[in-house]
Backbone as CSV, one residue per row, in Angstrom:
resi,resn,N_x,N_y,N_z,CA_x,CA_y,CA_z,C_x,C_y,C_z
1,MET,3.969,19.946,-29.890,5.336,19.451,-29.627,5.744,20.203,-28.914
2,VAL,5.789,21.678,-29.249,6.091,22.746,-28.200,5.454,22.741,-27.215
3,SER,3.921,22.877,-27.194,3.171,23.207,-26.154,3.410,21.722,-25.009
4,ILE,3.644,20.647,-25.489,3.982,19.646,-24.707,5.302,19.885,-23.647
5,GLN,6.339,20.488,-24.262,7.262,20.756,-23.754,6.915,22.049,-22.867
6,ARG,6.410,22.753,-23.368,6.438,24.235,-22.145,5.448,23.191,-21.053
7,ILE,4.601,22.614,-21.311,3.931,22.069,-20.629,4.797,21.291,-19.276
8,LEU,5.529,20.365,-19.563,6.377,19.586,-18.798,7.438,20.550,-18.196
9,HIS,7.897,21.819,-18.792,8.891,22.605,-17.709,8.078,23.703,-16.893
10,ARG,6.569,23.753,-16.959,6.106,24.499,-15.808,6.271,23.691,-14.454
11,PRO,6.373,24.721,-13.544,7.013,24.023,-12.178,5.923,23.240,-11.404
12,GLU,4.454,23.721,-11.863,3.367,22.987,-11.332,3.548,21.449,-12.063
13,THR,3.634,21.251,-13.187,3.611,19.828,-13.762,5.014,19.037,-13.384
14,ARG,5.912,19.985,-12.770,6.979,18.954,-12.253,6.695,18.525,-10.854
15,PHE,5.978,19.229,-10.041,5.789,19.273,-8.704,4.785,17.934,-8.532
16,MET,3.656,17.879,-9.927,2.683,17.132,-9.966,3.295,15.632,-10.477
17,LEU,4.479,15.514,-11.045,5.088,14.588,-11.736,5.908,14.112,-10.400
18,LEU,6.593,14.482,-9.553,7.696,14.271,-8.554,6.669,13.969,-7.742
19,GLY,5.364,14.094,-7.349,4.712,13.617,-6.034,3.645,12.322,-6.636
20,LEU,3.701,12.119,-8.205,2.907,11.222,-8.304,3.403,9.927,-7.912
21,PRO,4.690,9.293,-7.748,4.649,8.245,-7.458,4.564,8.129,-5.456
22,ALA,4.432,8.832,-4.910,4.255,9.265,-3.744,2.623,8.852,-3.517
23,VAL,1.596,9.481,-4.179,0.542,9.579,-4.145,0.078,8.289,-4.566
24,LEU,0.510,7.710,-5.746,0.005,6.210,-5.787,0.825,5.162,-4.988
25,PHE,1.526,5.700,-4.339,2.032,4.231,-3.062,1.031,4.585,-2.112
26,VAL,0.503,5.659,-1.523,-0.422,6.146,-0.535,-1.649,5.320,-0.484
27,ILE,-2.178,5.332,-2.197,-3.465,4.962,-2.882,-3.586,3.175,-2.496
28,VAL,-2.234,3.045,-3.106,-2.475,1.479,-3.459,-2.071,0.809,-2.238
29,PHE,-0.829,1.241,-1.339,-0.617,0.293,-0.278,-1.313,0.894,1.429
30,LEU,-2.127,1.934,1.327,-2.721,2.723,2.393,-4.037,2.651,2.054
31,LEU,-4.831,3.448,1.172,-6.010,3.898,1.137,-6.920,2.363,0.557
32,LEU,-6.411,1.794,-0.270,-7.162,0.370,-0.891,-7.278,-0.467,0.158
33,PRO,-5.997,-1.029,0.770,-6.391,-1.641,2.274,-7.188,-1.346,3.222
34,ILE,-7.272,-0.310,3.762,-8.598,0.529,4.321,-9.792,0.359,4.039
35,VAL,-9.929,0.640,2.960,-10.995,0.352,2.035,-11.930,-0.986,1.923
36,SER,-10.858,-1.780,1.939,-11.021,-3.201,2.040,-11.492,-3.918,3.195
37,VAL,-10.905,-3.214,4.118,-11.084,-3.951,5.442,-12.448,-3.445,5.923
38,ILE,-12.863,-2.139,5.714,-14.075,-1.641,5.967,-15.279,-2.400,5.013
39,VAL,-15.039,-2.392,3.408,-16.126,-3.318,2.962,-16.245,-4.405,3.596
40,PHE,-15.276,-5.417,3.901,-15.317,-6.837,4.227,-16.085,-6.895,5.857
41,SER,-15.508,-5.747,6.332,-16.493,-5.842,8.014,-17.909,-5.844,7.831
42,PHE,-18.561,-5.298,6.590,-19.868,-5.800,6.632,-20.260,-6.941,6.007
43,TRP,-19.237,-7.772,5.393,-19.668,-9.164,5.190,-19.892,-10.232,6.099
44,ARG,-19.762,-11.564,5.866,-19.387,-12.449,6.704,-18.496,-13.567,6.924
45,THR,-18.187,-14.412,7.233,-17.207,-15.248,7.186,-18.000,-17.039,7.733
46,GLU,-17.640,-17.699,6.742,-18.271,-18.973,7.232,-17.596,-20.174,6.609
47,SER,-17.214,-21.169,7.630,-15.805,-22.139,7.038,-14.795,-21.588,6.162
48,TYR,-14.346,-20.476,6.859,-12.963,-19.810,6.377,-13.158,-19.543,4.954
49,GLU,-14.488,-19.035,4.354,-14.774,-18.355,3.447,-15.409,-17.149,3.621
50,ILE,-15.255,-15.981,2.903,-15.979,-14.507,3.459,-17.190,-14.715,1.795
51,TYR,-18.074,-14.113,2.298,-19.154,-13.836,1.636,-19.622,-12.478,1.476
52,ALA,-20.188,-11.788,0.328,-20.613,-10.388,-0.135,-22.233,-10.247,0.378
53,ASP,-22.311,-11.021,1.900,-23.659,-10.782,2.544,-23.515,-9.505,3.426
54,TRP,-24.075,-8.454,2.863,-24.435,-7.217,3.783,-24.947,-6.924,5.242
55,ASN,-24.504,-6.915,6.266,-25.019,-6.744,7.235,-24.344,-6.246,8.687
56,LEU,-24.890,-5.994,9.601,-23.978,-5.302,10.781,-23.784,-6.294,11.883
57,ASP,-23.991,-7.629,11.859,-24.180,-8.521,12.793,-22.053,-8.494,13.219
58,ASN,-21.447,-8.092,12.421,-20.020,-8.084,12.797,-19.674,-6.827,14.327
59,TYR,-20.085,-5.882,13.667,-20.581,-4.448,14.657,-21.194,-4.743,15.689
60,ARG,-22.005,-5.969,15.686,-22.742,-6.053,16.875,-22.234,-6.768,18.173
61,THR,-21.439,-7.623,17.264,-20.296,-9.033,18.190,-19.275,-8.070,18.680
62,VAL,-18.910,-6.952,18.027,-17.761,-6.196,18.632,-17.778,-5.326,19.916
63,LEU,-19.229,-4.247,19.496,-19.379,-3.723,20.491,-20.775,-3.960,21.393
64,PHE,-21.372,-5.054,21.398,-21.938,-5.651,22.694,-21.751,-6.986,23.593
65,GLU,-20.721,-7.517,22.570,-20.283,-8.445,23.528,-19.341,-8.225,24.315
66,GLY,-19.423,-8.662,25.530,-18.650,-8.677,26.714,-17.341,-8.819,26.432
67,THR,-16.701,-9.834,25.822,-15.461,-10.289,25.826,-14.613,-9.394,24.829
68,TYR,-15.163,-8.784,23.870,-14.153,-7.970,22.725,-14.320,-6.727,23.491
69,LEU,-15.695,-6.297,24.003,-15.413,-4.696,24.978,-14.046,-5.015,25.943
70,THR,-14.150,-5.857,26.739,-13.166,-6.293,27.635,-11.812,-6.067,27.122
71,PHE,-11.339,-6.564,26.282,-10.175,-6.336,25.497,-9.954,-4.984,24.907
72,LEU,-10.895,-4.553,24.273,-10.814,-3.319,23.845,-10.339,-2.341,24.804
73,TRP,-11.057,-2.134,26.079,-11.126,-1.363,27.076,-9.435,-1.612,28.009
74,ARG,-9.156,-2.978,27.864,-8.002,-3.282,28.421,-6.668,-2.736,27.847
75,SER,-7.133,-2.537,26.330,-5.939,-2.401,25.802,-5.954,-0.937,26.111
76,ILE,-7.026,0.254,25.366,-7.105,1.273,25.559,-6.404,1.707,27.336
77,VAL,-6.522,1.210,28.660,-6.096,1.452,29.582,-5.122,1.702,29.804
78,THR,-4.213,0.376,29.162,-2.854,-0.131,28.817,-2.113,0.761,28.223
79,ALA,-3.004,1.347,27.499,-2.547,2.543,26.467,-2.047,3.707,27.149
80,VAL,-3.304,3.974,27.661,-3.091,5.157,28.589,-1.903,5.166,29.636
81,ILE,-1.755,3.931,30.412,-0.853,3.986,31.386,0.547,3.654,30.809
82,VAL,0.925,3.242,29.946,1.951,3.186,29.100,2.474,4.253,28.661
83,THR,1.790,5.305,27.906,1.724,6.397,27.909,2.595,7.397,28.542
84,GLY,1.527,7.487,29.787,2.547,8.357,30.796,3.464,7.932,31.336
85,ALA,3.632,6.458,31.637,4.909,6.459,32.186,6.020,6.973,31.004
86,CYS,6.080,6.378,29.870,6.875,7.049,28.719,7.020,8.637,28.925
87,LEU,5.866,8.881,28.968,6.346,10.432,29.211,6.798,11.061,30.314
88,LEU,6.698,10.290,31.335,7.554,10.797,32.704,8.906,10.452,32.744
89,TYR,9.199,9.586,31.646,10.281,8.976,31.997,11.135,9.704,30.654
90,ALA,10.475,10.017,29.538,11.508,10.468,28.445,11.591,12.392,28.445
91,TRP,10.503,12.905,29.286,10.699,14.414,29.408,12.260,14.768,30.072
92,PRO,12.662,14.206,31.202,13.448,14.548,31.806,14.935,13.725,30.943
93,VAL,14.723,12.772,29.969,15.997,12.260,29.086,16.106,13.378,28.144
94,ALA,14.938,13.653,27.204,15.159,14.491,26.520,15.603,15.930,26.785
95,TYR,15.076,16.193,27.885,15.468,17.435,28.134,17.050,17.749,28.596
96,PHE,17.377,16.437,29.036,19.137,16.410,29.516,19.824,16.282,28.066
97,ILE,19.566,15.561,27.383,20.400,15.286,26.077,20.270,16.757,25.361
98,ALA,19.203,17.365,25.066,19.140,18.721,24.577,19.646,19.896,25.002
99,LYS,19.726,20.104,26.529,20.341,20.710,27.540,21.844,20.689,27.310
100,TYR,22.253,19.442,28.186,23.559,19.488,28.433,24.148,18.153,28.043
101,GLY,23.770,17.849,26.837,24.382,17.036,25.711,25.591,17.311,25.132
102,GLY,25.399,18.769,24.595,26.834,19.280,23.940,27.208,18.940,22.748
103,ARG,28.155,18.527,22.366,28.751,17.695,21.156,28.591,16.093,21.433
104,TYR,28.013,15.855,22.436,27.796,14.231,22.557,26.330,14.252,22.113
105,ARG,25.645,15.276,21.654,23.750,14.943,21.592,23.541,13.964,20.485
106,LEU,24.334,14.158,19.945,24.073,13.110,18.402,24.303,11.975,18.776
107,LEU,25.886,11.450,19.471,25.648,10.131,19.781,24.730,9.853,21.250
108,LEU,24.086,10.899,21.824,22.933,10.258,22.833,21.612,9.934,22.260
109,VAL,21.560,10.352,20.921,20.262,10.061,20.583,20.369,9.017,19.618
110,LEU,21.604,8.768,19.172,21.993,7.627,18.340,21.662,6.226,19.115
111,ALA,22.079,6.450,20.453,21.999,5.243,21.334,20.854,4.969,21.531
112,LEU,19.724,5.730,21.264,18.365,5.577,21.435,17.972,4.324,20.790
113,ALA,18.459,4.272,19.457,18.619,3.578,18.564,18.996,2.286,18.456
114,ALA,19.861,2.185,19.709,20.766,0.589,19.962,19.600,-0.369,19.591
115,PRO,18.390,-0.053,20.345,17.685,-1.427,20.699,17.120,-2.045,19.164
116,PHE,17.106,-0.968,18.358,16.584,-1.215,17.080,17.421,-1.795,16.332
117,PHE,18.534,-2.330,16.555,19.768,-2.626,15.456,19.202,-4.352,15.515
118,THR,18.166,-4.940,16.725,17.631,-6.416,16.216,16.322,-6.264,16.311
119,GLY,15.667,-7.008,16.145,13.974,-7.395,15.767,13.475,-7.353,17.217
120,ALA,12.120,-7.067,17.183,11.060,-6.874,18.205,11.106,-7.973,18.947
121,VAL,11.190,-9.473,18.098,11.174,-10.713,19.011,12.201,-10.757,19.463
122,LEU,13.734,-10.607,19.077,14.392,-10.848,20.134,14.700,-9.808,21.155
123,ARG,14.206,-8.667,20.938,13.983,-7.544,22.145,13.358,-8.249,23.537
124,LEU,11.962,-8.848,22.962,11.322,-9.110,23.689,11.859,-10.713,24.366
125,ALA,12.345,-11.605,23.981,13.055,-12.607,24.360,14.262,-12.499,25.406
126,ALA,15.087,-11.032,24.995,16.089,-10.310,26.114,15.175,-10.157,27.334
127,LEU,13.872,-9.362,26.995,13.173,-9.070,28.830,12.817,-10.235,29.021
128,GLN,12.399,-11.663,28.488,12.264,-12.803,28.959,13.389,-13.263,30.127
129,ALA,14.374,-13.372,29.343,15.561,-13.649,30.024,15.777,-13.059,31.567
130,ILE,15.586,-11.760,31.437,15.807,-10.895,32.497,14.537,-10.659,33.568
131,MET,13.452,-10.886,32.960,12.106,-10.959,34.317,11.569,-11.941,34.504
132,GLY,12.076,-13.290,33.409,11.271,-14.561,33.722,11.502,-15.063,35.013
133,PRO,11.043,-16.319,35.497,10.785,-16.995,36.450,12.518,-17.392,36.710
134,ILE,13.069,-17.574,35.681,14.565,-18.067,35.709,15.494,-16.962,35.018
135,GLY,15.296,-15.580,35.135,15.581,-14.770,34.544,16.967,-14.312,35.747
136,VAL,17.189,-13.433,34.992,18.685,-12.728,35.642,18.132,-11.658,37.004
137,ILE,17.057,-11.303,37.054,16.374,-10.831,38.218,16.290,-11.911,39.283
138,ASN,15.523,-12.794,39.038,15.401,-13.946,40.396,16.465,-14.630,40.692
139,MET,17.141,-14.600,39.508,18.638,-15.344,39.984,19.273,-14.988,41.025
140,ALA,19.404,-13.420,40.904,20.109,-12.465,41.600,19.599,-12.560,43.171
141,LEU,18.417,-12.710,43.010,17.613,-12.475,44.303,18.049,-14.052,45.163
142,GLY,17.778,-14.958,44.268,18.130,-16.680,44.580,19.218,-16.300,45.396
143,LEU,20.297,-15.791,44.521,21.731,-15.574,45.587,21.861,-15.260,46.936
144,ILE,21.040,-14.091,46.851,20.798,-13.456,47.915,20.042,-14.298,49.251
145,GLY,19.362,-15.113,49.087,18.184,-15.723,49.961,16.964,-15.292,49.633
146,LEU,16.905,-14.416,48.731,15.068,-13.855,49.162,14.169,-14.673,47.625
147,PRO,13.114,-14.749,47.774,11.846,-15.468,47.101,11.948,-14.808,45.617
148,PRO,12.095,-15.704,44.506,11.737,-14.953,43.330,10.519,-14.256,43.218
149,ILE,10.285,-13.268,42.117,9.307,-12.120,41.871,8.508,-12.996,40.916
150,GLU,7.202,-13.040,41.016,6.272,-13.993,40.143,5.684,-12.608,39.460
151,PHE,5.292,-11.645,39.975,4.361,-10.579,38.983,5.626,-10.313,37.741
152,LEU,6.447,-10.262,37.623,7.011,-9.789,36.690,6.823,-10.526,35.176
153,MET,6.264,-11.557,34.912,5.978,-12.367,33.922,4.840,-12.598,33.537
154,PHE,4.294,-12.771,32.623,3.073,-13.679,32.020,1.960,-13.359,32.707
155,ASN,1.938,-11.553,32.867,0.317,-10.882,33.083,0.648,-8.992,32.620
156,ARG,-0.458,-8.856,32.788,-0.560,-7.233,32.524,0.930,-6.287,32.462
157,ILE,1.243,-6.200,34.173,2.412,-5.531,34.303,3.924,-5.929,33.086
158,ALA,3.696,-7.210,33.046,4.925,-7.717,32.488,4.427,-7.089,30.855
159,SER,3.369,-7.314,30.029,2.907,-6.784,28.977,3.250,-5.051,28.679
160,GLY,3.017,-4.169,30.097,2.977,-2.998,30.073,4.444,-2.472,30.063
161,ILE,5.133,-3.475,30.464,6.846,-2.992,30.992,7.397,-3.420,29.300
162,GLY,7.067,-4.486,28.622,7.417,-4.645,27.369,6.947,-3.753,26.514
163,ILE,5.857,-3.171,26.425,5.321,-2.075,25.473,5.903,-0.903,25.439
164,ALA,6.297,-0.452,26.801,6.983,0.624,27.006,8.291,0.485,26.836
165,TYR,8.682,-0.394,26.828,10.431,-0.549,26.228,10.323,-0.539,24.568
166,LEU,9.482,-0.998,24.646,9.615,-1.009,22.604,9.319,0.219,22.068
167,TYR,8.619,1.187,22.835,7.993,2.629,22.334,8.671,3.543,22.603
168,LEU,9.528,3.475,24.029,9.817,4.651,24.691,10.675,5.516,24.049
169,PRO,11.766,4.986,23.057,12.656,5.655,22.050,11.573,6.747,20.862
170,PHE,10.748,6.405,20.514,9.648,7.449,19.818,9.317,8.685,20.708
171,MET,9.026,8.285,22.053,8.516,9.696,23.066,9.878,10.568,23.131
172,VAL,10.943,9.895,23.380,11.737,10.620,24.099,12.522,11.351,22.564
173,THR,12.590,10.674,21.394,13.054,11.283,19.757,12.390,12.682,19.479
174,ALA,10.828,12.706,19.847,10.190,13.519,19.451,9.938,14.807,20.220
175,ILE,10.076,14.483,21.355,10.593,15.401,22.222,12.022,15.921,22.592
176,TYR,13.095,15.223,22.181,13.810,15.944,21.782,14.342,16.634,20.716
177,LEU,13.379,16.101,19.340,13.529,17.073,18.565,12.586,18.133,18.412
178,SER,11.615,18.625,19.592,11.017,19.966,19.824,11.890,20.428,20.448
179,LEU,12.739,20.209,21.529,13.453,21.049,22.402,14.914,21.349,21.721
180,LEU,14.978,21.013,20.521,16.197,21.297,19.775,16.138,22.919,19.124
181,ASN,14.753,23.117,19.100,14.474,24.636,18.759,14.315,25.520,19.623
182,PHE,14.055,24.882,20.823,13.593,25.533,21.903,15.078,26.481,22.542
183,ASN,14.606,28.020,22.924,15.585,28.664,23.709,15.373,28.660,25.073
184,PHE,16.762,27.776,25.751,16.418,28.044,27.256,16.530,29.246,27.925
185,GLN,17.029,30.256,27.149,17.526,31.355,27.983,16.141,31.846,28.547
186,LEU,14.851,31.550,27.786,13.357,31.849,28.414,13.487,31.539,29.947
187,LEU,14.000,30.412,30.325,13.493,29.959,31.647,14.470,30.783,32.477
188,ASN,15.928,30.835,32.071,16.285,32.203,32.767,15.814,33.542,33.468
189,VAL,14.657,33.995,32.141,14.046,35.269,32.286,12.902,35.127,33.225
190,ALA,12.587,33.466,33.064,11.177,33.374,33.904,11.743,33.375,35.481
191,LYS,12.944,32.602,35.613,13.324,32.361,36.591,13.965,33.941,37.592
192,VAL,14.023,34.869,37.008,14.640,36.251,37.206,13.586,37.001,37.354
193,ASN,12.173,36.645,37.283,10.822,37.350,37.032,10.425,36.610,38.370
194,GLY,11.023,35.482,39.086,10.467,34.958,40.353,9.646,33.473,40.150
195,ALA,10.034,32.975,38.926,9.320,31.412,38.729,9.931,30.342,39.293
196,ARG,9.695,29.685,40.094,10.179,28.459,40.354,10.488,27.667,39.375
197,PRO,11.572,26.711,39.428,11.620,25.873,38.200,10.699,25.200,37.504
198,TRP,9.703,24.270,38.576,8.674,23.920,38.402,7.873,24.623,37.380
199,ARG,7.523,26.148,37.710,6.866,27.049,37.518,7.175,27.430,35.987
200,ALA,8.399,27.652,35.902,9.164,27.872,34.775,8.770,26.613,33.565
201,PHE,8.667,25.427,34.042,8.487,24.284,33.088,7.222,24.136,32.627
202,LEU,6.097,24.776,33.661,4.840,24.273,33.346,4.194,25.708,32.170
203,THR,4.676,26.628,32.506,4.394,28.053,31.976,5.100,28.485,30.507
204,VAL,6.495,27.891,30.753,7.471,28.141,29.498,7.645,27.030,28.341
205,THR,8.461,26.142,29.271,8.540,24.684,28.620,7.991,24.046,27.811
206,TRP,7.079,23.615,29.199,5.848,22.484,28.528,5.198,23.001,27.323
207,PRO,4.488,24.648,27.452,3.475,24.936,26.267,4.317,25.168,24.963
208,LEU,5.261,25.673,24.917,6.498,25.966,23.445,6.665,24.713,23.112
209,ASN,6.909,23.407,23.723,7.081,22.238,23.517,6.070,20.955,23.302
210,TRP,4.836,21.682,23.415,3.853,20.654,23.432,3.546,20.259,21.905
211,ILE,3.855,20.488,20.540,3.681,19.704,19.587,4.487,18.544,19.767
212,GLY,6.047,18.684,19.985,6.904,17.564,20.099,6.129,16.280,21.198
213,THR,5.665,17.013,22.424,5.128,16.129,23.014,3.729,15.435,22.534
214,ALA,2.992,16.095,21.752,2.126,15.643,21.239,1.981,14.151,20.440
215,ILE,3.175,14.612,19.460,3.564,13.540,18.269,4.069,12.446,19.099
216,GLY,4.749,12.508,20.521,5.222,11.492,21.201,4.275,10.547,21.477
217,ILE,2.883,11.534,21.889,2.055,10.521,22.966,1.222,9.759,21.690
218,THR,1.431,10.310,20.479,0.698,9.405,19.287,1.270,8.336,18.854
219,LEU,2.599,8.357,18.928,3.393,7.689,18.053,3.602,6.369,18.958
220,VAL,3.374,6.832,20.567,3.184,5.651,21.738,1.985,5.602,21.819
221,PHE,0.897,5.742,21.840,-0.475,5.267,21.983,-0.951,4.490,21.131
222,ILE,-1.206,5.073,19.829,-1.964,4.388,18.755,-1.007,2.826,18.428
223,PRO,0.386,2.789,18.612,0.701,1.194,18.332,0.448,0.310,19.285
224,CYS,0.315,1.003,20.832,-0.060,0.221,22.197,-1.226,-0.311,21.669
225,LEU,-2.218,0.594,20.872,-3.939,-0.303,20.870,-3.774,-1.295,20.031
226,ALA,-2.772,-1.646,19.252,-2.853,-2.692,18.207,-1.872,-3.786,18.674
227,GLU,-0.956,-3.504,19.652,0.240,-4.232,20.182,-0.362,-5.928,20.378
228,SER,0.229,-6.568,19.593,0.059,-7.998,19.930,1.145,-9.053,20.305
229,ILE,2.357,-8.592,19.939,3.588,-9.444,19.782,4.001,-9.413,21.209
230,THR,4.246,-8.294,21.930,4.457,-8.123,23.744,3.734,-9.467,24.099
231,PRO,2.059,-8.801,24.147,1.482,-10.059,24.896,1.664,-11.497,24.515
232,THR,1.905,-11.374,23.560,1.977,-13.089,23.471,3.386,-13.769,24.232
233,PHE,4.458,-12.468,23.910,5.915,-13.112,24.688,6.011,-12.928,26.270
234,LEU,5.181,-11.913,26.780,5.553,-11.945,28.101,3.952,-11.686,29.054
235,GLY,2.554,-11.455,28.440,1.520,-11.276,29.097,1.057,-12.548,29.548
236,GLY,1.110,-13.791,28.600,0.651,-15.083,28.924,-0.913,-14.801,28.606
237,PRO,-2.135,-15.543,29.335,-3.201,-15.779,29.166,-3.890,-14.378,29.041
238,SER,-3.465,-13.862,30.871,-4.196,-12.895,31.476,-3.892,-11.699,30.948
239,GLY,-2.950,-11.382,30.031,-1.939,-10.356,29.338,-2.429,-10.041,28.418
240,LYS,-3.390,-10.691,27.497,-3.891,-10.429,26.128,-4.361,-9.429,25.957
241,LEU,-4.370,-8.682,24.955,-4.730,-7.235,24.525,-5.440,-7.283,23.264
242,TYR,-6.579,-6.499,22.569,-7.125,-6.374,21.893,-6.551,-6.742,20.656
243,GLY,-5.468,-6.440,19.973,-4.239,-6.431,19.048,-3.868,-8.039,18.962
244,SER,-4.381,-8.779,20.152,-3.933,-9.894,19.998,-5.286,-10.945,19.536
245,VAL,-6.480,-10.842,19.902,-7.369,-11.326,19.424,-8.096,-11.027,17.944
246,LEU,-7.348,-9.705,17.778,-7.813,-8.948,16.298,-6.527,-10.524,15.645
247,GLY,-5.561,-10.379,16.099,-4.484,-11.141,14.888,-5.717,-12.558,14.583
248,LEU,-6.124,-13.209,16.285,-6.729,-14.562,15.961,-7.710,-14.849,14.855
249,GLN,-8.352,-13.935,14.588,-9.603,-13.843,13.753,-8.686,-14.098,11.995
250,PHE,-7.674,-13.605,12.170,-7.251,-13.681,10.867,-6.148,-15.045,10.611
251,ASP,-5.999,-15.043,12.029,-5.228,-16.619,11.965,-5.733,-18.287,12.252
252,GLN,-5.832,-18.102,13.509,-6.225,-19.481,13.868,-8.200,-19.364,13.818
253,THR,-9.159,-18.669,13.817,-10.199,-18.886,13.610,-10.657,-18.782,11.997
254,GLY,-10.007,-17.943,11.284,-10.449,-17.523,10.069,-11.689,-16.677,9.662
255,THR,-12.175,-16.182,10.858,-13.432,-15.222,10.734,-12.831,-13.928,10.437
256,TRP,-12.261,-13.541,9.316,-11.960,-12.393,8.769,-12.741,-11.231,8.588
257,ALA,-13.957,-11.213,8.225,-14.927,-10.417,8.478,-15.292,-9.612,9.824
258,LEU,-14.914,-10.469,10.997,-15.303,-10.250,12.172,-14.180,-9.397,12.841
259,GLY,-12.976,-9.877,12.292,-11.665,-8.970,12.284,-11.558,-7.853,11.667
260,SER,-11.997,-7.629,10.370,-12.219,-6.327,9.438,-13.080,-5.438,10.491
261,ALA,-14.096,-6.028,10.955,-14.940,-4.863,12.044,-14.170,-4.479,13.297
262,MET,-13.204,-5.507,13.548,-12.603,-5.230,15.004,-11.442,-4.275,14.311
263,GLY,-10.791,-4.468,13.359,-9.786,-3.343,12.352,-10.552,-1.824,12.557
264,VAL,-11.698,-1.928,12.200,-12.307,-0.580,11.867,-12.483,0.101,13.051
265,ILE,-13.044,-0.931,14.513,-13.395,-0.158,15.749,-11.768,0.311,15.906
266,LEU,-11.025,-0.346,15.718,-9.443,0.030,16.316,-8.933,1.389,15.254
267,PHE,-9.003,1.688,14.165,-8.862,2.629,13.586,-9.621,3.629,13.729
268,ALA,-11.293,3.557,14.391,-11.863,5.036,14.598,-11.383,5.215,15.901
269,VAL,-10.770,4.429,16.921,-10.348,4.966,18.039,-9.233,5.653,18.005
270,CYS,-8.187,5.389,17.207,-7.104,6.060,16.746,-7.352,7.208,16.057
271,CYS,-8.472,7.198,15.393,-8.581,8.852,14.814,-8.887,9.490,15.772
272,VAL,-9.918,8.983,16.792,-10.078,9.767,17.535,-8.824,10.567,18.656
273,VAL,-8.060,9.557,18.775,-6.881,10.057,19.438,-6.476,10.925,18.966
274,ILE,-6.174,10.884,17.645,-5.307,12.234,16.445,-5.977,13.113,16.490
275,GLY,-7.405,12.992,16.868,-8.157,14.334,16.478,-8.111,15.050,18.128
276,ILE,-8.047,14.220,19.185,-7.798,15.158,20.589,-6.588,15.506,20.507
277,MET,-5.779,15.115,20.088,-4.124,15.463,19.759,-4.023,16.782,19.035
278,TRP,-4.888,16.940,17.945,-4.872,18.078,17.230,-5.477,19.416,17.800
279,LEU,-6.411,18.887,18.338,-7.392,20.186,19.069,-6.537,20.745,20.127
280,THR,-5.760,19.652,20.566,-4.635,20.592,21.956,-3.573,21.252,21.408
281,ILE,-3.423,21.108,20.215,-2.232,22.054,19.546,-2.816,23.711,19.222
282,ASN,-1.866,24.288,20.005,-2.015,25.655,19.606,-0.582,26.032,18.882
283,LEU,-0.883,26.530,17.505,0.368,26.940,16.655,1.110,28.313,17.085
284,LYS,0.189,29.346,17.178,0.830,30.459,17.996,1.650,30.363,19.107
285,ARG,0.890,29.667,20.098,1.528,29.473,21.321,2.736,28.386,21.568
286,SER,2.805,27.683,20.825,4.207,26.949,20.418,5.248,27.422,19.608
287,GLY,4.951,28.678,19.484,6.081,29.628,18.998,5.843,29.357,17.116
288,PHE,5.036,28.799,16.602,4.958,29.052,14.808,4.049,29.741,14.893
289,THR,4.881,30.740,13.780,3.948,31.810,12.912,3.556,31.323,11.581
290,GLY,4.129,30.713,11.115,3.739,30.473,9.733,4.520,31.115,8.641
291,ALA,5.411,32.102,9.087,5.967,33.183,8.385,7.358,32.572,7.654
292,GLY,7.670,32.363,6.075,8.814,31.998,5.822,10.216,32.685,6.370
293,ARG,11.188,32.247,6.390,12.434,32.422,6.511,13.167,33.263,5.298
């Protein structure tokens, strides 16, 4: 009995007991579903029934049929464009909040979370009311005698705008949190040494805050790849993405094995993106030494 009490009072034992619920949660709700999807991707579906018939037909369909490849590449290109647009917009906003926000910085950051007070469906419906054929923009154009703008709705442009609207706060927040620990006096030093503002940004601000930027890119790019709700509301038939087609496999068509293979391909692309982002991170250049305070 004494030995059990000693074991329970060890720091290692306490750490393991505290971490056990989190480990079980990850195993049950993350690892097991991923393993299940991988296993199902090698099976076949027939008449809404899945059979343990091991084969590679689902991967041949996804990787070599033009339709699925088209949707995959369309999603990748859309994710790249949306991430780039979010990056260009997020950096000035995060920089302004971090440097000039003062005592209002917390309030400004909380304002970024204002769109999350409602669900994604309601936010997309609001965008429809703004960009739709009878939305606010076209109604305003009609009042001044101008024709309506049709390309703002039910196409890829509308999908891109909607996706950027949904995930932009993640990019701004990641960059802002990185800039919180940035010493802006370094920019004055760079300017004293003859560096122009853009040069100081590229050689000082950007490298020292690349970790936050890389996290923001990852938080925006990966959800964009699997986005399915936004294309449904804003994209129309021509704006559907890979995630929309993937969702159909588990809903209308019932081809779960094929949908699992599509999910595995999407997961592999996400892993590649995370790996690329990891390779671009230089902890020493970003100011991280690993030494405890």
